C-alpha positions as CSV (number, residue, x, y, z in Angstrom):
1,M,126.7,87.1,97.2
2,S,125.1,89.7,99.6
3,T,124.2,89.0,103.2
4,E,120.5,89.3,102.3
5,S,120.9,86.7,99.6
6,Q,122.8,84.4,101.9
7,L,120.1,84.7,104.6
8,A,117.3,84.2,102.1
9,T,119.0,81.1,100.6
10,A,119.5,79.7,104.1
11,A,115.9,80.5,105.0
12,L,114.7,78.6,101.8
13,G,116.7,75.6,102.8
14,T,115.2,75.7,106.3
15,L,111.7,76.2,105.0
16,H,111.9,73.3,102.6
17,G,113.3,71.0,105.3
18,A,110.8,72.1,107.9
19,R,107.8,71.7,105.6
20,E,108.4,67.9,105.7
21,L,108.3,67.8,109.5
22,P,105.4,67.6,112.0
23,A,104.1,71.1,112.9
24,E,105.8,71.1,116.3
25,D,109.2,70.2,114.9
26,A,108.8,72.6,111.9
27,A,108.0,75.4,114.4
28,S,111.1,74.6,116.4
29,R,113.3,74.6,113.3
30,L,111.8,78.0,112.1
31,R,112.2,79.5,115.6
32,D,115.8,78.3,115.8
33,F,116.5,79.8,112.4
34,L,114.9,83.1,113.3
35,N,116.8,83.3,116.5
36,S,120.1,82.6,114.7
37,I,119.6,85.5,112.3
38,A,118.2,88.0,114.8
39,S,121.4,89.8,115.5
40,P,123.2,89.8,112.1
41,L,120.3,91.3,110.2
42,P,121.2,94.3,108.1
43,N,118.9,97.2,108.1
44,S,116.7,96.3,105.2
45,S,113.0,96.7,104.7
46,R,112.9,93.7,102.3
47,L,114.7,91.5,104.8
48,A,112.3,92.7,107.5
49,E,109.4,91.8,105.3
50,A,110.8,88.4,104.5
51,S,111.6,87.6,108.1
52,G,108.0,88.8,108.9
53,A,106.7,86.1,106.5
54,L,108.7,83.5,108.5
55,R,107.4,84.8,111.8
56,S,103.8,84.7,110.5
57,L,104.3,81.1,109.4
58,L,105.8,80.2,112.8
59,Q,102.9,81.9,114.6
60,K,100.4,79.9,112.6
61,L,102.2,76.6,113.3
62,E,102.4,77.4,117.1
63,A,98.8,78.7,117.4
64,D,97.0,76.3,115.2
65,G,99.3,73.3,115.2
66,S,99.4,73.4,111.4
67,A,99.8,75.7,108.4
68,S,98.2,75.7,105.0
69,D,100.0,75.1,101.8
70,D,99.3,78.8,101.1
71,D,101.0,79.8,104.3
72,W,104.1,77.8,103.4
73,Q,104.1,79.1,99.9
74,E,103.9,82.7,100.9
75,A,106.9,82.3,103.1
76,I,108.8,80.5,100.4
77,E,107.9,82.9,97.7
78,T,108.9,85.9,99.9
79,M,112.3,84.4,100.6
80,L,112.8,83.4,96.9
81,S,112.0,86.9,95.8
82,L,114.5,88.3,98.3
83,A,117.2,85.9,97.2
84,N,116.6,86.8,93.6
85,E,116.6,90.6,94.3
86,A,119.7,90.5,96.4
87,S,121.8,88.4,94.1
């Protein structure tokens, strides 16, 4: 399994777990995850795009105190696509 695939799979687990939490807790979990993967990221435009989807969701949660189902779905689908491409 590639590093990209492993990170995407971990992100999917984080997203699914965070989605069930209140917005503040979800934002904290996403922020912690993004911080944890900041240094080992391989140079990949697909991974950069996928982490951008996570950052966008995090910004929405922090700025608005909530995120729509579409916001969550976009982040999940982006990570799922990366996991499928990288495996």
